[in-house]
C-alpha positions in Angstrom: 54.4 3.6 38.5 55.4 3.9 35.3 53.6 5.3 32.1 53.1 1.5 30.8 51.6 0.0 33.9 49.6 2.9 34.4 47.9 2.0 30.9 47.8 -1.5 31.6 46.2 -0.6 34.9 43.6 1.4 32.9 42.6 -1.3 30.5 42.6 -3.6 33.1 40.0 -1.3 34.7 37.8 -0.8 31.6 37.6 -4.3 31.1 36.5 -5.3 34.6 33.6 -2.3 34.2 32.5 -3.7 31.2 32.0 -7.1 32.5 29.8 -5.7 35.5 27.9 -4.0 33.1 25.2 -7.0 32.5 25.4 -8.4 36.0 25.3 -5.0 38.1 24.8 -1.8 35.6 25.2 0.5 38.6 28.7 -0.6 39.8 30.0 -0.3 36.3 29.4 2.8 36.2 31.2 3.6 39.5 33.7 1.9 38.6 33.8 4.1 35.2 33.1 7.4 37.0 36.4 6.2 39.0 38.6 5.5 36.1 37.4 9.2 34.5 38.6 10.8 37.9 42.3 9.7 36.8 41.8 9.6 32.7 39.4 13.1 32.0 37.4 12.7 29.2 38.7 8.9 28.3 36.8 8.3 25.8 36.3 4.6 26.1 35.3 5.5 29.9 32.5 7.8 29.2 31.0 5.4 26.6 31.4 2.9 29.5 29.7 5.4 31.8 27.0 6.0 29.5 26.0 2.1 28.8 25.7 1.9 32.4 23.2 5.1 32.8 21.0 3.2 29.8 21.0 -0.4 32.1 20.1 1.5 35.2 16.9 3.0 32.7 18.6 6.7 32.4 18.6 7.1 28.9 18.6 11.0 29.0 21.5 11.0 31.7 23.5 8.5 29.0 22.6 11.0 25.8 24.1 14.2 28.1 27.4 11.7 28.0 27.0 10.6 24.2 26.0 13.6 22.9 29.7 15.6 23.3 31.7 12.7 23.3 30.1 11.5 19.5 30.5 15.5 18.4 34.0 15.2 19.9 35.1 11.8 18.2 33.5 12.7 14.9 35.3 9.7 13.1 34.5 6.8 16.1 31.8 5.0 14.8 30.6 2.6 17.9 30.1 6.7 19.7 27.5 7.3 16.9 26.1 4.1 17.0 25.5 4.4 21.0 24.5 7.8 20.4 21.7 6.5 17.6 20.2 3.4 20.0 20.5 5.8 22.9 18.4 8.6 21.1 15.8 5.7 19.7 15.3 4.3 23.0 14.4 8.1 23.9 11.9 8.5 21.3 13.6 11.0 18.6 13.6 8.6 15.4 14.8 11.2 13.3 17.8 12.2 15.5 18.4 8.7 15.7 18.4 7.5 11.6 21.5 10.6 11.3 23.3 9.4 13.7 22.8 5.3 12.9 23.8 6.4 9.1 27.1 8.0 10.3 27.7 5.2 12.5 27.5 3.0 9.3 29.1 5.3 6.7 32.1 5.3 9.5 32.4 1.6 9.5 29.6 -0.4 8.0 30.6 -4.1 9.6 28.0 -3.2 12.3 25.3 -5.5 12.1 23.8 -3.7 15.3 23.6 -0.1 13.3 22.1 -1.3 10.6 18.9 -3.5 12.0 18.5 -0.4 14.2 18.3 1.9 10.9 16.4 -0.8 9.4 13.8 -0.6 12.2 13.6 3.5 12.6 13.9 3.6 8.5 10.9 1.2 8.1 8.6 3.6 10.9 9.5 6.6 8.7 7.9 5.4 5.6 11.4 5.0 3.8 10.3 1.4 3.2 13.4 0.7 0.6 15.9 2.3 2.4 14.7 0.0 5.4 15.2 -2.9 3.2 18.0 -1.8 2.5 19.8 -1.6 6.1 18.1 -4.8 6.4 19.8 -6.5 3.6 23.3 -4.9 4.8 22.2 -6.4 8.8 22.2 -10.1 7.9 25.5 -9.5 5.0 27.7 -8.4 8.3 25.9 -10.9 10.8 27.6 -13.9 9.0 30.6 -15.1 8.4 29.7 -17.8 6.2 31.4 -17.1 2.5 28.5 -18.5 0.9 25.7 -16.4 3.0 27.8 -13.7 2.3 27.9 -13.8 -1.1 24.7 -14.1 -1.6 23.6 -11.4 1.5 26.1 -8.8 -0.9 23.6 -9.9 -4.2 20.4 -9.2 -2.0 22.0 -5.9 -1.0 23.0 -5.0 -4.7 19.6 -6.6 -6.2 21.0 -9.2 -8.0 17.9 -11.6 -7.2 18.7 -14.7 -9.1 22.3 -15.2 -8.1 21.1 -14.7 -4.9 18.1 -17.5 -5.0 21.3 -19.9 -6.7 23.6 -19.0 -3.8 21.0 -19.6 -1.2 19.6 -22.9 -3.2 23.0 -24.0 -2.9 23.7 -23.1 1.1 20.3 -24.4 2.1 20.9 -28.0 0.3 24.2 -27.8 3.0 22.4 -26.7 5.7 18.7 -27.0 5.5 18.1 -25.5 9.0 19.7 -22.4 8.6 17.2 -19.7 10.0 19.3 -17.0 8.2 19.5 -18.4 5.0 15.9 -19.3 4.8 15.0 -15.9 5.9 16.9 -14.4 3.1 15.5 -16.9 0.5 12.1 -15.4 1.4 13.1 -12.5 0.6 14.3 -13.5 -2.7 10.8 -14.8 -3.2 9.0 -12.0 -2.0 10.9 -9.6 -4.3 10.3 -12.1 -6.9 6.6 -11.5 -6.0 6.1 -15.2 -4.8 4.6 -14.7 -1.9 3.4 -18.2 -1.0 6.4 -19.1 -1.6 7.9 -16.7 1.2 5.4 -17.2 3.2 6.0 -21.0 3.6 9.4 -20.1 4.5 8.9 -17.6 6.9 6.8 -19.7 8.5 9.2 -22.7 8.7 12.2 -20.2 9.6 9.9 -19.5 13.2 9.0 -22.6 13.4 12.8 -23.7 13.8 13.0 -20.1 15.7 9.9 -19.0 17.5 11.9 -16.4 18.8 13.3 -14.8 15.7 11.6 -10.9 15.6 13.9 -10.3 12.2 11.9 -13.0 10.7 8.6 -12.5 11.9 8.5 -8.6 11.1 8.8 -10.1 7.3 5.8 -12.9 7.9 3.7 -9.7 8.6 5.2 -8.1 6.1 4.4 -10.3 3.9 1.3 -11.6 5.1 0.0 -7.7 4.8 0.9 -7.9 0.9 -0.9 -11.0 0.6 -4.1 -9.8 1.9 -3.8 -11.4 4.9 -4.7 -8.8 7.4 -5.9 -10.1 9.9 -3.3 -12.8 10.2 -0.7 -9.8 10.0 -1.7 -8.0 12.8 -1.5 -11.0 15.1 1.7 -11.3 14.0 2.6 -7.6 14.5 0.4 -7.9 18.0 2.9 -10.8 19.0 6.0 -8.4 18.4 4.5 -5.4 20.0 3.5 -7.7 22.7 7.7 -8.3 23.6 8.5 -4.2 22.6 5.7 -2.4 22.7 7.5 0.8 21.8 9.1 -0.7 18.8 8.5 2.5 16.0 8.8 -0.4 12.7 6.7 -2.4 14.3 4.1 0.3 15.6 4.1 1.6 11.7 3.3 -1.4 10.0 0.5 -1.8 12.4 -1.3 1.4 11.0 -0.4 0.5 7.9 -2.5 -2.7 8.4 -5.1 -1.1 10.0 -5.6 1.4 7.6 -6.0 -1.3 5.1 -9.0 -3.2 7.2 -10.7 0.1 7.5 -9.6 1.1 11.5 -8.4 4.4 10.7 -8.8 5.9 14.6 -6.3 3.6 16.5 -3.8 4.0 12.8 -4.5 7.9 13.3 -3.6 7.5 17.0 -0.2 5.7 16.0 0.9 7.9 13.1 0.4 10.7 15.6 2.6 9.2 18.2 5.0 8.2 15.9 5.4 12.2 14.5 6.9 13.0 17.8 9.5 11.0 17.4 9.8 11.7 13.8 8.8 15.3 14.2 10.8 16.1 10.8 10.2 13.1 8.4 8.0 14.2 5.2 6.7 10.5 4.6 5.0 10.2 8.0 3.3 13.4 7.8 2.2 12.3 4.6 0.8 8.5 6.1 -1.1 10.9 9.0 -2.6 12.9 6.4 -4.0 10.0 4.0 -5.5 7.7 6.9 -7.4 11.8 8.5 -8.4 12.2 4.5 -9.9 8.7 4.8 -11.5 9.4 8.0 -13.0 12.0 7.0 -10.8 14.8 8.6 -10.2 16.9 5.5 -9.0 19.9 7.2 -6.3 18.2 10.0 -5.6 15.8 6.7 -4.1 19.5 4.8 -2.7 20.6 7.5 -0.8 17.3 7.6 -0.2 17.6 3.8 1.1 21.4 4.3 4.0 20.2 7.0 5.0 17.6 5.2 5.3 20.1 2.2 7.5 22.2 4.6 9.9 19.9 4.8 10.1 18.5 1.8 9.3 21.4 -1.3 9.9 18.7 -4.0 7.3 15.6 -2.6 5.7 15.3 -5.6 3.0 12.8 -3.8 1.7 15.2 -1.3 1.0 18.2 -4.0 -1.0 15.3 -5.7 -2.4 14.4 -2.5 -4.0 17.5 -2.0 -5.1 17.9 -5.8 -6.4 14.2 -5.1 -8.8 16.1 -2.3 -11.0 17.3 -6.2 -12.7 19.9 -3.4 -9.4 21.3 -2.6 -8.1 24.7 -4.8 -4.4 25.5 -5.0 -4.3 29.2 -4.5 -1.6 31.2 -6.8 1.8 31.1 -4.1 1.2 27.2 -4.4 0.9 26.8 -8.3 4.1 29.4 -8.4 5.9 26.8 -5.6 5.0 23.6 -7.7 6.9 25.1 -10.7 9.5 26.5 -9.2 10.2 22.5 -8.5 9.1 21.5 -11.9 12.1 24.0 -13.2 14.2 22.0 -11.0 16.8 19.8 -13.2 17.5 17.4 -10.4 13.9 16.4 -9.6 13.1 12.8 -10.0 9.9 10.8 -12.2 8.5 10.4 -9.0 8.0 13.6 -8.0 7.9 15.3 -11.8 5.1 13.1 -12.2 3.4 13.4 -9.3 3.6 17.4 -10.2 2.5 17.3 -13.5 -0.6 15.9 -12.3 -0.9 18.1 -9.4 -0.2 21.0 -11.8 -2.9 20.2 -14.6 -5.3 20.1 -11.6 -4.6 23.6 -10.5 -4.6 24.6 -14.1 -7.9 23.4 -14.4 -9.0 25.1 -11.5 -7.8 28.1 -13.1 -9.8 27.4 -16.1 -6.6 27.4 -17.8 -7.4 23.8 -19.8 -4.7 24.1 -22.3 -2.2 23.9 -20.2 -3.9 21.8 -17.8 -3.9 19.3 -20.6 -0.4 19.5 -21.5 0.5 18.9 -18.2 -2.0 16.1 -17.7 -0.6 14.4 -20.6 3.3 14.6 -19.5 2.3 13.1 -15.8 0.8 10.4 -18.2 3.4 10.0 -20.3 6.0 9.5 -17.7 3.9 7.2 -15.9 3.5 4.9 -19.4 7.3 4.5 -19.7 7.3 2.8 -16.3 4.3 0.3 -16.9 4.1 -2.9 -19.1 0.4 -2.5 -19.8 -0.2 -3.8 -23.4 -4.0 -3.1 -24.6 -3.6 -6.4 -26.8 -3.7 -8.6 -23.9 -6.6 -7.0 -22.5 -8.8 -7.2 -25.6 -7.2 -11.0 -25.7 -8.2 -11.7 -22.1 -11.9 -10.3 -23.2 -12.3 -12.1 -25.8 -11.6 -15.4 -23.9 -13.2 -14.7 -21.5 -16.9 -14.4 -24.2 -16.0 -17.2 -25.1 -15.5 -19.2 -22.2 -18.3 -18.6 -20.0 -21.4 -18.9 -21.7 -25.2 -19.6 -21.1 -24.3 -23.4 -21.1 -21.6 -23.1 -19.1 -23.3 -21.6 -16.3 -26.3 -23.9 -16.5 -24.3 -26.5 -16.1 -22.8 -25.0 -12.5 -26.5 -24.1 -11.5 -26.6 -24.0 -7.5 -23.1 -24.3 -7.4 -21.4 -21.7 -4.7 -22.2 -20.4 -1.6 -25.7 -19.2 -1.2 -25.1 -16.3 1.1 -25.9 -13.0 -0.4 -23.9 -10.5 1.8 -22.2 -9.2 -1.2 -23.1 -6.3 -3.7 -20.3 -5.8 -5.9 -19.8 -2.4 -7.7 -18.1 -2.9 -10.7 -17.2 -0.9 -13.7 -14.4 1.3 -14.3 -12.9 3.5 -12.1 -14.6 7.4 -11.9 -17.2 6.1 -12.9 -20.1 7.2 -10.1 -19.2 4.0 -8.4 -18.1 5.6 -4.9 -21.2 7.4 -5.2 -23.7 4.3 -5.7 -21.3 2.7 -2.7 -22.1 5.9 -0.5 -26.0 6.0 -1.5 -26.2 2.0 -0.5 -23.8 2.4 2.6 -26.5 4.6 4.0 -29.1 2.4 3.7 -30.0 0.8 7.5 -28.8 -2.8 5.9 -26.1 -2.2 4.0 -22.3 -1.7 5.4 -19.7 0.2 3.3 -16.2 -0.9 3.3 -13.4 -0.3 0.5 -11.9 -1.6 -3.0 -11.8 -5.5 -1.6 -8.5 -7.1 -2.8 -9.9 -10.7 -2.1 -11.5 -11.8 -5.7 -7.9 -10.7 -6.8 -6.8 -12.7 -4.3 -8.7 -15.9 -5.2 -8.1 -15.6 -9.0 -4.2 -15.7 -7.9 -4.8 -18.7 -5.9 -6.6 -20.1 -9.0 -2.9 -19.0 -11.2 -1.2 -21.1 -8.8 -3.4 -24.2 -8.7 -3.2 -24.3 -12.5 0.6 -24.2 -12.9 2.2 -22.6 -15.7 0.2 -24.5 -18.6 -2.4 -22.8 -20.6 -2.7 -19.6 -22.3 -5.6 -18.4 -19.1 -4.5 -20.4 -16.1 -7.3 -19.0 -13.4 -10.3 -19.6 -16.0 -8.9 -23.1 -16.8 -8.8 -23.7 -13.2 -12.1 -22.6 -12.1 -13.8 -24.4 -15.1 -12.4 -27.4 -13.7 -13.8 -27.1 -10.1 -16.7 -28.8 -8.7 -19.8 -27.5 -6.8 -18.0 -28.3 -3.3 -14.6 -26.3 -4.1 -16.9 -23.3 -6.1 -18.8 -23.4 -2.6 -15.2 -23.5 -0.8 -14.3 -20.1 -3.2 -17.6 -18.5 -1.8 -17.2 -18.8 1.5 -13.3 -18.5 1.8 -14.3 -15.1 0.4 -16.8 -14.4 3.0 -14.2 -15.4 5.6 -11.7 -13.0 4.6 -13.6 -10.1 4.2 -15.1 -10.1 7.7 -12.6 -8.3 9.2 -13.7 -5.2 7.3 -17.2 -5.7 8.3 -17.6 -3.1 11.5 -21.5 -3.5 11.8 -24.2 -6.1 12.2 -25.6 -5.0 8.4 -26.8 -8.2 6.5 -25.1 -7.0 3.4 -21.8 -5.1 2.6 -20.1 -3.5 -0.8 -17.3 -4.8 -2.5 -16.6 -1.9 -4.7 -13.3 -3.2 -6.7 -14.1 -1.5 -9.9 -12.0 -4.0 -12.0 -14.1 -6.8 -10.6 -16.1 -6.5 -14.0 -13.5 -8.8 -15.5 -14.1 -11.7 -12.9 -18.1 -11.5 -13.2 -17.8 -15.3 -13.9 -15.7 -16.3 -10.8 -18.2 -13.4 -8.8 -21.4 -15.7 -9.9 -20.2 -18.8 -9.7 -18.8 -18.4 -6.3 -21.4 -16.4 -4.5 -24.6 -16.5 -7.1 -26.9 -14.4 -4.5 -24.5 -12.0 -4.6 -25.8 -8.7 -5.9 -23.9 -6.8 -8.9 -24.0 -3.3 -9.5 -22.5 -2.0 -13.0 -21.5 1.7 -12.7 -21.0 3.0 -16.2 -20.5 7.3 -17.4 -19.9 8.6 -20.6 -17.4 7.4 -22.3 -15.8 10.9 -22.7 -16.6 11.8 -18.9 -15.2 8.6 -17.7 -11.9 7.9 -19.6 -11.0 11.5 -19.6 -11.1 11.6 -15.8 -9.4 8.3 -15.8 -6.9 10.4 -17.5 -6.5 13.2 -15.3 -6.0 11.1 -12.2 -2.6 9.2 -11.0 -3.5 6.2 -9.5 -1.6 4.8 -6.2 -1.6 1.0 -7.9 -3.1 -0.9 -10.8 -5.2 0.5 -13.6 -2.1 0.6 -16.0 -4.6 1.3 -18.7 -5.2 5.0 -17.8 -2.2 6.5 -18.9 -2.9 7.1 -22.3 -6.0 8.0 -24.0 -5.8 5.0 -26.7 -5.3 2.6 -24.3 -8.3 4.1 -22.3 -10.6 4.1 -25.2 -9.6 0.6 -26.4 -10.1 -0.6 -22.3 -13.2 1.1 -22.3 -14.4 -0.6 -25.2 -13.6 -4.2 -24.2 -15.4 -3.3 -20.9 -18.8 -2.6 -22.5 -18.3 -5.5 -24.6 -17.6 -7.8 -21.8 -20.6 -6.9 -19.8 -23.0 -7.0 -22.9 -21.8 -10.3 -23.0 -22.9 -11.1 -19.6 -25.8 -9.2 -20.1 -26.6 -12.0 -22.7 -26.1 -15.1 -20.9 -26.8 -14.1 -17.7 -29.7 -12.0 -18.0 -31.1 -9.8 -15.5 -27.5 -10.6 -13.2 -26.1 -7.4 -13.4 -28.1 -4.0 -12.5 -26.6 -1.3 -14.4 -26.7 2.5 -12.7 -25.9 5.0 -15.6 -24.4 8.2 -14.0 -25.9 10.5 -16.1 -29.1 9.6 -15.1 -28.2 9.3 -11.4 -27.6 13.1 -11.6 -31.0 13.9 -13.4 -33.1 11.5 -11.2 -31.8 10.6 -8.1 -34.4 9.6 -6.3 -36.2 7.5 -9.1 -32.4 5.7 -9.8 -31.8 4.9 -6.3 -35.0 3.4 -5.7 -34.4 1.5 -8.9 -31.0 0.4 -7.5 -32.2 -0.5 -3.8 -35.3 -2.2 -5.8 -32.6 -4.9 -7.2 -30.8 -5.6 -4.0 -34.0 -6.7 -2.5 -34.1 -3.5 -0.3 -36.7 -1.0 1.2 -36.3 2.7 0.2 -35.0 4.7 2.7 -34.8 8.3 2.9 -31.0 8.5 4.0 -29.9 7.2 1.0 -30.6 10.3 -0.3 -28.6 12.2 2.1 -26.0 10.2 1.7 -24.1 12.9 2.1 -24.2 13.4 5.8 -22.6 10.0 5.5 -19.6 9.8 7.9 -17.7 6.5 7.0 -14.2 6.8 6.0 -14.0 6.7 1.9 -10.9 5.6 0.2 -11.5 6.3 -3.3 -10.2 9.7 -5.2 -14.1 10.8 -4.7 -13.7 10.5 -1.1 -14.5 14.5 -0.5 -16.6 15.1 -3.5 -19.4 12.1 -2.3 -19.2 14.2 1.4 -21.5 16.5 -0.7 -24.6 16.7 -2.8 -25.0 15.8 -6.2 -24.1 18.6 -8.5 -24.6 18.4 -12.5 -21.1 20.3 -13.0 -19.5 17.0 -13.5 -21.5 16.1 -15.6 -20.2 17.5 -18.4 -16.9 18.7 -17.8 -14.8 17.4 -19.9 -16.3 19.6 -22.3 -13.6 21.5 -21.4 -11.2 19.4 -22.5 -13.3 18.2 -25.6 -10.0 20.0 -28.2 -7.9 17.4 -27.1 -9.8 14.7 -26.8 -10.3 14.1 -30.7 -8.0 11.0 -30.6 -10.1 9.4 -27.9 -13.6 9.8 -29.7 -12.3 8.0 -32.5 -11.0 4.7 -30.6 -14.0 4.9 -29.0 -16.0 5.0 -32.4 -19.6 3.2 -31.7 -19.3 3.1 -28.0 -19.5 6.4 -28.1 -21.9 7.2 -30.6 -24.5 4.6 -28.9 -23.8 5.9 -25.4 -25.5 5.0 -23.0 -27.5 2.3 -25.3 -24.2 -0.4 -27.4 -23.8 -1.5 -30.2 -23.9 -5.0 -31.4 -21.3 -6.6 -30.3 -19.4 -10.1 -32.3 -20.5 -13.2 -30.5 -21.5 -11.2 -27.3 -24.7 -13.7 -27.0 -23.0 -16.6 -27.7 -24.9 -19.1 -26.4 -21.6 -22.2 -26.6 -18.5 -22.7 -27.5 
């Protein structure tokens, strides 16, 4: 036999064995083994033998072939792809990520590798990297020039160009599900979640088995505050792929959103067996443990994350944010070493600045502590587009529009349900303490800071279109009695998933809802509203040294904080005037000084009988999501009331901004038109 004939025969044997893979992997494996007897260590035959073993369910046997094969063929992308897929199947997610990254680095046009990489990155909490991988999957899955150009624009974040190309493509091919899914991604990146949802619904209508689109749909539902619908889609995906790491991670995230922490904790623990060296999964695990009240286990999870990535600023801040945690000298030195690095990114740096500020505060080095807090705030302030002038304009508009006549004309509207107790005010004002006290009553369930009111304002804004300076308020003013009742019923329906007990009342503790008291009163006129108020300097400085996960853009500048507090006091004074007796105010310092008296008055306003358990709120083991989660698991202590005075020398500009609001506290100064009864 000539050499050419031998090669030809070998190639034919390989092709024949590959054809057998789908129908008879065992026979394909026998063929590959026979080839290897003749051509020892032949790379293609080894790869075929590994594929045959996977086809027979022998992942470990496949890895025994693929691992040395990938090492011996460092530049063969397909070998690294196979290794990555097998590692993922074996539950070794972190190693799978490494292998798949090697594969796409060697050969970028491997759509299967990008898809698998995206799944693992999502499971590992690497959302941005996962999005990029999924975009590359789309990019390398298409041969259509226009769709390819749109995918490249999406990968490179040239969103307007991607949008224009996709619009044009969909005019010619309106049922192209890949293009529809990409267009939904464009809409989601632009914050047009409703449009993204409609596109993905159309996509799934055309192709119910398009799992990638269903995964996107679940993600957008989650971002749109529709957790119940998101879970339904995730469960549908998991029914077909019960061990899929990306689907499981997304389920854990949504479960945390609806307060089901124990099953989420179980998912994270399982994911950590697959991604043991991923600091982000350890952090997510720590967050869930902390909220569920497992402080010791949370600290251990955060510590493990920092062992893996010592510069991970968000984890250092998560430890500081436990409030009752105290950093040791070694911790402070480690954080300072990271801050000294010249290659540290802004996100890690700002979190570290806040964490070091807390460590120095605990060490009573207040001047250095303030300097670090100020630096962290300065970094964050440059990333935001908050305008104190815009907030003041909104407050003025609300005070002018929501008059006594406005409410009188709509008396009797809305849902008659009295289930919700809204606790509003500024963050760090004692609202979590009020929530914990109320949630210790047998007839009240504590939930969390629910985003549903904000979601309703978004819907109203969309209904109003682009016209008008304050479209949400204009849309609300145009609603009739039926529509207002529908809004109240929508609120109750969409928050039902948060209720885990049979208690008739529940708490919505979103502090910024004070901006939406008009809406709350109109759609739920029998709901209870509690205003949590704390000394202006104590409240504002507590906000200044707190890095919030999202929102609260006013809190990163002392001047913005002072103006926001002033606007808040003015707005609440207005509602006190036009809706007398509607809102019950709890002054934090009075709650500390006369806890039982204030608790009795609070329960009285809620129409609830006094229960001793409300005074033992610190024994309540319910999950608490806010920054005060560990503090409200302890009895009230006096020390927190005047703690801001340690920083008094650096708060003079804040005092000046607060002006009369500070000088008159807890009373309020007169505000022009705050007792207006007509437009």
